[in-house]
C-alpha positions as CSV (number, residue, x, y, z in Angstrom):
1,M,0.0,0.0,0.0
2,S,1.3,3.4,-0.9
3,E,0.3,6.9,0.2
4,L,-1.1,9.9,-1.7
5,T,0.1,13.3,-0.3
6,C,-1.3,16.7,-1.1
7,I,1.3,19.4,-0.6
8,S,-0.2,22.9,-0.2
9,P,1.3,25.5,-2.6
10,I,0.8,28.2,0.0
11,D,3.7,27.1,2.1
12,G,4.9,23.7,1.0
13,S,3.4,21.9,4.0
14,V,1.6,18.6,3.9
15,L,-2.1,19.3,3.8
16,V,-3.5,15.8,3.7
17,R,-2.5,12.2,3.2
18,R,-4.5,9.2,2.1
19,D,-3.7,5.5,1.9
20,T,-4.2,4.0,-1.6
21,E,-6.3,0.9,-2.4
22,D,-5.2,-1.8,-4.8
23,A,-7.3,-3.5,-7.4
24,A,-8.1,-6.5,-5.1
25,A,-9.3,-4.2,-2.3
26,L,-11.5,-2.3,-4.7
27,A,-13.1,-5.4,-6.3
28,P,-16.0,-5.7,-3.7
29,R,-16.7,-1.9,-3.9
30,L,-16.9,-2.1,-7.7
31,A,-19.1,-5.1,-7.5
32,A,-21.4,-3.3,-5.1
33,A,-21.5,-0.3,-7.5
34,R,-22.6,-2.6,-10.4
35,A,-25.3,-4.2,-8.2
36,A,-26.6,-0.9,-7.1
37,Q,-26.7,0.4,-10.6
38,K,-29.1,-2.3,-11.7
39,D,-31.7,-1.0,-9.3
40,W,-30.9,2.7,-9.9
41,A,-31.4,2.4,-13.7
42,V,-35.0,1.2,-13.3
43,R,-35.9,4.0,-10.9
44,P,-38.0,6.8,-12.5
45,L,-35.9,9.5,-14.1
46,A,-37.6,12.1,-12.0
47,E,-36.4,10.4,-8.8
48,R,-32.8,10.1,-10.1
49,V,-32.8,13.8,-11.1
50,A,-34.2,14.9,-7.8
51,I,-31.4,13.1,-5.8
52,V,-28.7,14.6,-8.1
53,D,-30.2,18.1,-7.6
54,R,-30.2,17.6,-3.8
55,A,-26.6,16.6,-3.9
56,I,-25.6,19.8,-5.7
57,A,-27.6,21.7,-3.0
58,A,-25.7,19.8,-0.3
59,L,-22.4,20.7,-2.0
60,E,-23.5,24.4,-2.0
61,A,-24.1,24.1,1.8
62,M,-20.5,23.1,2.2
63,N,-19.1,26.1,0.2
64,D,-17.9,28.2,3.1
65,E,-15.6,25.3,4.0
66,I,-14.8,24.4,0.4
67,V,-13.5,27.8,-0.6
68,P,-10.6,28.0,1.9
69,E,-10.0,24.3,1.4
70,L,-9.5,25.0,-2.3
71,A,-7.1,27.8,-1.6
72,R,-5.0,25.5,0.6
73,M,-5.0,22.6,-1.9
74,M,-4.4,24.4,-5.2
75,G,-3.9,28.1,-4.5
76,R,-7.0,29.9,-5.9
77,P,-7.7,33.1,-3.9
78,V,-10.7,33.0,-1.6
79,R,-12.0,36.3,-2.9
80,Y,-13.5,34.5,-5.9
81,G,-15.8,32.3,-3.9
82,G,-15.0,28.9,-5.3
83,E,-16.7,27.1,-8.1
84,I,-20.3,26.6,-6.8
85,G,-21.9,29.1,-9.1
86,G,-20.6,27.3,-12.2
87,V,-21.3,23.9,-10.7
88,K,-24.9,24.8,-10.2
89,E,-25.3,26.3,-13.6
90,R,-23.9,23.2,-15.3
91,A,-25.5,20.6,-13.1
92,F,-29.0,22.1,-13.0
93,H,-29.0,22.7,-16.8
94,M,-28.0,19.0,-17.3
95,T,-30.7,17.7,-15.0
96,A,-33.3,19.9,-16.6
97,L,-32.2,18.6,-19.9
98,A,-32.3,14.9,-18.9
99,K,-35.9,14.1,-19.9
100,D,-35.5,15.4,-23.4
101,A,-32.0,14.1,-23.8
102,L,-32.9,10.5,-22.7
103,E,-36.3,10.4,-24.5
104,P,-36.3,7.6,-27.1
105,T,-36.0,8.7,-30.8
106,V,-39.3,7.4,-32.2
107,I,-39.1,6.3,-35.9
108,E,-42.6,4.8,-36.2
109,D,-45.5,4.1,-33.9
110,S,-48.3,2.7,-36.0
111,D,-50.7,-0.2,-36.0
112,A,-48.1,-2.3,-37.7
113,F,-44.8,-1.3,-36.1
114,R,-43.3,0.4,-33.1
115,R,-39.7,1.4,-34.0
116,F,-37.5,3.5,-31.8
117,I,-34.0,4.1,-30.5
118,A,-33.6,4.1,-26.7
119,Y,-30.7,5.5,-24.7
120,E,-29.7,3.2,-21.9
121,P,-27.0,3.6,-19.2
122,L,-23.6,2.1,-19.8
123,G,-23.2,0.7,-16.3
124,L,-20.2,1.9,-14.4
125,V,-18.5,5.2,-15.3
126,L,-15.0,6.2,-14.1
127,V,-14.3,10.0,-13.9
128,V,-10.7,11.0,-13.6
129,A,-10.7,14.6,-12.5
130,P,-8.0,17.3,-12.5
131,W,-6.9,19.8,-9.8
132,N,-7.4,23.1,-11.6
133,Y,-11.2,23.2,-11.4
134,P,-11.8,20.1,-9.3
135,Y,-15.6,20.6,-9.0
136,L,-16.4,22.2,-12.3
137,T,-14.6,19.6,-14.4
138,A,-15.9,16.6,-12.5
139,V,-19.5,17.7,-12.5
140,N,-19.6,17.7,-16.3
141,T,-19.7,13.9,-16.4
142,I,-20.9,12.9,-12.9
143,V,-24.3,14.6,-13.2
144,P,-25.4,13.2,-16.6
145,A,-23.9,9.8,-15.8
146,L,-26.0,9.5,-12.6
147,A,-29.1,11.1,-14.1
148,A,-28.9,8.6,-17.0
149,G,-28.9,5.6,-14.5
150,N,-25.2,4.8,-14.2
151,A,-23.0,4.3,-11.2
152,V,-20.0,6.6,-10.9
153,V,-16.5,6.1,-9.5
154,L,-14.5,9.3,-9.1
155,K,-10.7,9.3,-9.0
156,H,-9.6,12.8,-8.1
157,S,-6.2,14.4,-8.5
158,T,-4.0,14.0,-5.4
159,Q,-3.6,17.8,-5.4
160,T,-7.4,18.2,-4.8
161,I,-8.1,14.9,-3.2
162,L,-10.6,16.4,-0.7
163,A,-12.9,17.4,-3.6
164,G,-13.6,13.8,-4.3
165,E,-14.5,13.2,-0.6
166,R,-16.8,16.3,-0.7
167,F,-18.7,14.9,-3.7
168,A,-19.1,11.6,-1.8
169,A,-20.5,13.4,1.3
170,A,-22.9,15.5,-0.8
171,F,-24.4,12.4,-2.6
172,C,-24.7,10.6,0.8
173,A,-26.5,13.6,2.3
174,A,-28.8,13.7,-0.8
175,G,-29.9,10.1,-0.2
176,L,-28.2,8.5,-3.1
177,P,-28.3,4.7,-2.6
178,D,-25.1,3.1,-1.2
179,G,-22.5,2.1,-3.7
180,L,-23.7,4.3,-6.6
181,F,-21.1,7.0,-6.1
182,Q,-17.7,6.2,-4.8
183,A,-14.5,8.4,-4.5
184,I,-11.5,6.2,-4.6
185,H,-7.8,6.7,-3.7
186,V,-5.6,4.8,-6.2
187,T,-2.3,5.2,-8.0
188,H,-1.9,5.6,-11.7
189,E,-0.7,2.0,-11.9
190,T,-3.8,0.7,-10.2
191,T,-6.0,2.8,-12.5
192,A,-4.3,1.3,-15.5
193,E,-4.7,-2.2,-14.1
194,L,-8.4,-1.6,-13.6
195,L,-8.8,-0.3,-17.1
196,R,-6.9,-3.3,-18.6
197,A,-9.3,-5.5,-16.6
198,R,-12.3,-3.8,-18.2
199,A,-13.6,-2.7,-14.7
200,F,-15.5,0.2,-16.2
201,D,-17.8,0.8,-19.1
202,F,-16.7,4.3,-19.8
203,V,-13.9,6.5,-18.6
204,N,-13.8,10.3,-18.8
205,F,-10.4,11.8,-18.2
206,T,-9.5,15.5,-17.9
207,G,-5.8,16.2,-17.7
208,S,-2.5,16.2,-19.6
209,V,-1.8,14.8,-23.1
210,G,0.5,12.3,-21.5
211,G,-2.1,11.2,-19.1
212,G,-4.6,10.8,-21.9
213,R,-2.2,8.6,-23.8
214,A,-1.7,6.5,-20.7
215,I,-5.5,6.1,-20.4
216,E,-5.9,5.1,-24.0
217,R,-3.0,2.6,-23.8
218,A,-4.5,1.0,-20.7
219,A,-8.0,0.7,-22.2
220,A,-6.7,-0.5,-25.6
221,G,-8.4,-3.7,-26.7
222,T,-11.0,-3.6,-24.0
223,F,-13.5,-1.6,-26.2
224,T,-14.2,0.6,-23.2
225,G,-15.4,4.0,-24.2
226,V,-12.9,6.9,-23.5
227,G,-13.6,10.6,-23.4
228,L,-10.5,12.8,-23.2
229,E,-10.1,16.5,-22.5
230,L,-6.4,17.2,-22.6
231,G,-4.1,20.2,-23.3
232,G,-4.9,23.5,-24.8
233,K,-3.2,26.6,-26.2
234,D,-6.3,28.7,-26.7
235,P,-5.9,31.8,-28.9
236,G,-7.6,35.2,-28.9
237,Y,-7.8,37.3,-32.0
238,V,-8.6,41.0,-31.8
239,R,-9.8,42.4,-35.2
240,A,-9.4,46.1,-36.0
241,D,-13.2,46.6,-35.5
242,A,-13.2,45.2,-31.9
243,D,-14.3,47.0,-28.8
244,L,-10.7,47.5,-27.5
245,D,-11.4,48.0,-23.8
246,A,-13.7,45.0,-23.6
247,A,-11.2,42.9,-25.5
248,V,-8.3,43.8,-23.3
249,E,-10.1,43.3,-20.0
250,T,-11.7,40.0,-21.0
251,L,-8.7,38.4,-22.7
252,I,-6.2,39.4,-20.0
253,D,-8.5,38.1,-17.3
254,G,-8.9,34.9,-19.4
255,A,-5.1,34.6,-19.5
256,M,-4.4,35.3,-15.8
257,F,-7.4,34.1,-13.8
258,N,-6.6,31.2,-11.5
259,S,-3.0,32.0,-12.2
260,G,-3.5,30.9,-15.8
261,Q,-4.5,27.4,-14.7
262,C,-7.7,27.1,-16.8
263,C,-8.4,24.4,-19.4
264,C,-9.8,27.1,-21.8
265,G,-7.7,30.0,-20.6
266,I,-6.2,32.3,-23.1
267,E,-2.5,31.4,-23.8
268,R,-1.7,33.5,-26.9
269,I,-3.2,36.7,-28.4
270,Y,-3.1,38.1,-31.9
271,V,-4.0,41.7,-32.4
272,A,-4.6,43.7,-35.6
273,D,-1.9,46.3,-36.4
274,A,-4.2,49.3,-35.8
275,L,-5.0,48.2,-32.2
276,F,-1.7,46.5,-31.2
277,D,0.1,49.3,-29.3
278,A,-3.0,50.4,-27.4
279,F,-4.0,46.8,-26.5
280,V,-0.5,46.1,-25.1
281,E,-0.5,49.3,-23.1
282,K,-3.8,48.6,-21.5
283,A,-2.9,45.0,-20.8
284,V,0.2,46.0,-19.0
285,K,-1.7,48.4,-16.7
286,I,-4.2,45.6,-15.8
287,V,-1.5,43.1,-15.0
288,E,0.6,45.5,-13.0
289,A,-2.4,46.1,-10.7
290,Y,-2.7,42.4,-9.7
291,R,-1.7,41.4,-6.2
292,L,0.2,38.1,-5.9
293,G,0.2,36.5,-2.4
294,D,-1.5,34.3,0.1
295,P,-4.8,33.0,-1.4
296,L,-6.4,33.1,2.0
297,D,-6.0,36.9,2.1
298,P,-9.2,38.4,0.5
299,E,-7.0,41.2,-1.0
300,T,-5.0,38.7,-3.1
301,T,-6.0,38.5,-6.8
302,L,-3.3,35.9,-7.9
303,G,-2.4,33.0,-5.7
304,P,0.5,30.5,-6.1
305,M,0.4,27.9,-8.9
306,A,-0.8,24.6,-7.6
307,N,2.6,23.0,-7.5
308,I,6.2,24.3,-7.7
309,R,6.9,22.1,-10.7
310,F,4.2,23.9,-12.7
311,A,5.8,27.3,-11.9
312,R,9.2,26.0,-12.9
313,E,7.8,25.0,-16.4
314,V,6.4,28.5,-16.9
315,R,9.6,30.1,-15.7
316,A,11.5,28.0,-18.2
317,Q,9.3,28.9,-21.1
318,V,9.5,32.6,-20.3
319,K,13.3,32.5,-20.0
320,E,13.7,30.6,-23.3
321,A,11.5,33.2,-25.0
322,I,13.5,36.1,-23.7
323,D,16.7,34.5,-24.6
324,A,15.3,34.1,-28.1
325,G,14.4,37.8,-28.4
326,A,11.0,38.2,-26.7
327,R,10.5,41.3,-24.5
328,A,9.0,40.9,-21.1
329,L,6.8,43.9,-20.2
330,I,6.0,43.2,-16.5
331,D,8.7,44.0,-13.9
332,P,8.9,41.0,-11.6
333,A,9.8,43.5,-8.8
334,L,6.2,44.5,-8.6
335,F,5.4,41.0,-7.3
336,P,7.9,40.4,-4.4
337,A,6.1,37.1,-3.4
338,D,7.8,35.6,-6.4
339,T,11.2,34.7,-5.1
340,G,12.0,32.5,-8.0
341,D,12.0,29.2,-6.1
342,T,8.4,28.7,-4.9
343,A,5.0,28.2,-6.5
344,Y,4.4,31.9,-6.3
345,L,4.9,33.2,-9.9
346,A,4.7,36.8,-11.1
347,P,2.4,37.3,-14.1
348,Q,4.1,38.1,-17.4
349,I,3.2,39.6,-20.8
350,L,5.6,38.9,-23.7
351,I,5.8,40.7,-27.0
352,D,8.2,40.2,-30.0
353,V,7.3,36.5,-29.7
354,D,6.9,34.0,-32.6
355,H,5.9,30.4,-33.0
356,S,9.5,29.2,-32.8
357,M,9.2,29.8,-29.0
358,R,7.7,27.2,-26.7
359,V,5.6,29.8,-24.9
360,M,3.6,30.2,-28.1
361,R,3.3,26.5,-28.9
362,D,3.5,24.4,-25.8
363,E,0.8,24.5,-23.1
364,S,2.0,27.0,-20.4
365,F,-1.0,26.7,-18.0
366,G,0.3,29.7,-16.0
367,P,0.1,33.5,-15.7
368,V,1.9,34.3,-18.9
369,V,0.7,35.3,-22.4
370,G,2.4,36.2,-25.6
371,I,0.9,38.9,-27.8
372,M,1.7,39.1,-31.6
373,R,0.8,41.7,-34.2
374,V,-1.1,40.5,-37.3
375,S,-2.1,42.3,-40.5
376,S,-5.1,40.3,-41.7
377,D,-7.7,37.7,-40.9
378,E,-5.8,35.2,-43.0
379,E,-2.6,35.7,-41.1
380,A,-4.4,35.4,-37.8
381,I,-6.2,32.2,-38.9
382,A,-2.9,30.6,-40.0
383,L,-1.3,31.4,-36.6
384,M,-4.3,30.2,-34.6
385,N,-4.3,26.9,-36.5
386,D,-0.5,26.5,-36.0
387,S,-0.9,24.5,-32.9
388,P,-1.2,20.8,-31.9
389,F,-4.2,21.7,-29.7
390,G,-7.8,22.8,-30.4
391,L,-10.1,23.5,-27.5
392,T,-11.5,27.1,-27.8
393,T,-10.8,30.3,-29.8
394,S,-11.9,33.8,-28.8
395,L,-12.7,36.2,-31.6
396,W,-13.1,40.0,-31.0
397,T,-15.1,41.9,-33.6
398,R,-18.4,43.7,-34.1
399,D,-19.2,41.6,-37.1
400,A,-20.9,38.3,-36.3
401,D,-20.9,37.2,-39.9
402,A,-17.1,37.7,-40.0
403,A,-16.7,35.7,-36.7
404,E,-18.7,32.9,-38.2
405,R,-16.7,32.9,-41.4
406,I,-13.4,32.9,-39.5
407,G,-14.7,30.3,-37.1
408,R,-15.4,27.9,-39.9
409,Q,-11.7,28.0,-40.8
410,I,-10.3,27.4,-37.3
411,E,-9.5,23.9,-36.0
412,T,-11.1,24.1,-32.5
413,G,-13.9,22.8,-30.4
414,T,-15.6,26.1,-29.5
415,I,-15.7,29.5,-31.2
416,Y,-16.4,32.5,-28.9
417,M,-17.2,36.0,-30.1
418,N,-16.5,38.8,-27.6
419,R,-16.0,36.4,-24.7
420,C,-13.7,33.6,-23.6
421,D,-12.9,31.2,-20.8
422,Y,-16.5,30.0,-20.3
423,L,-18.4,26.7,-20.7
424,D,-22.0,27.0,-21.9
425,P,-23.8,23.9,-20.6
426,A,-26.3,24.1,-23.5
427,L,-23.4,23.6,-26.0
428,C,-21.1,20.6,-26.2
429,W,-17.7,20.8,-24.6
430,T,-15.3,19.2,-27.0
431,G,-11.9,19.5,-28.7
432,C,-9.8,18.3,-31.6
433,K,-6.2,17.3,-32.3
434,D,-4.1,16.8,-29.2
435,T,-6.9,18.3,-27.0
436,G,-8.6,15.0,-27.2
437,R,-12.0,13.6,-28.2
438,G,-15.5,13.1,-27.0
439,A,-18.1,15.5,-25.8
440,A,-19.4,16.7,-22.5
441,L,-22.4,18.9,-21.5
442,S,-25.5,19.5,-23.8
443,T,-27.5,16.6,-25.1
444,L,-24.2,15.1,-26.4
445,G,-23.0,14.8,-22.9
446,Y,-25.8,12.3,-22.3
447,R,-24.8,10.4,-25.4
448,S,-21.4,9.8,-23.9
449,V,-22.8,8.0,-20.9
450,T,-25.5,6.0,-22.6
451,R,-25.6,3.5,-25.5
452,P,-28.2,3.5,-28.2
453,K,-30.4,0.4,-28.3
454,S,-32.8,-0.2,-31.2
455,Y,-36.3,-1.6,-30.8
456,H,-38.0,-3.0,-33.9
457,L,-41.4,-4.3,-32.8
458,K,-43.8,-5.8,-35.3
459,K,-47.3,-5.8,-34.0
460,A,-48.9,-7.9,-36.7
């Protein structure tokens, strides 16, 4: 038996330890989950939805404890109030959508035939959740999976391991039958062993590209369904007709919020020639006003990165870019909490960057953004597509037709116009290229956790 240890980025102290379970120890728990799922699946949908909704309300009741707990686990400042607002928006939209999403598709209902496609639960769903938004990312699959009649096992990141336990407590308080939701503490090796043994009927993984490849390798040949949301290098493009102030404020917030640790955060910005200088000047003023420090202090606007190794990667990308000719516009002296050897990392804006630099191609996942000047839509489109990733793209313009035209030419999962860094639960959450595959949220989120079953009934 090994141990999982969460190190707080605030001060490097041990926040929590949990013993791991091996596959043999988990076997009876997974068997209990499958047994409970059979009864759960035949319950009326309205009952399932009501219990899931109560669980979200129970989670909300814990929010005063969860917010500082999140700050201690992964560094997000308490001033932002945690994730419960987004959790409720997504969860309640998905439960409200459940009846229509799970309604059979009727092909014919006549005196001669009844033909329809039903959508039936898969059985046992594994959710492997990340630390950056530990509640928001997990709820995307947990809610539709349970509403559709599945049992769910949640393996949460060690960095935010208490989030998994909070989910379990919320479902218990809501009256979910025993065994249907379980938070487990396992190593990567045990997870791979369970996947190879076909212990689950579907796995949704949110995390790194390397982690996604490991999930696919472990599930190879088992025919287990896999949904993957992996890396991103999301661009913003500011056209000459954009509302400059709105574009700067929103894109810089999209790049820096949560210390840049957002799945769909802005990691590179392309600005039309006519607006470039003004955009950069305004962006610098916004970033210089941030306060980096203890996330438990309500005055703090930027906390530490979740782990010192993440900060080291961003520092390396910034240094390499500067060595290659990029200019750093933010004076690190404005952020004395960044001593250079902790998880506290000063935000940075880089110009004179190009796509030969890792900071414009590799995922940074930190409070840094490179800004490039462009002279046309065509140049911006080519640069936005020059990436191994494709999650979201943010277009800034007053011309919706132009945004749609440009959007059709971009290899990405979501096109935003005049906003960014947001998940609309009515639209599917998906990506392409190394960002992964599959879809969450919307009616397509229910398709991921159900299987179609055809009924061809001849009456005479």
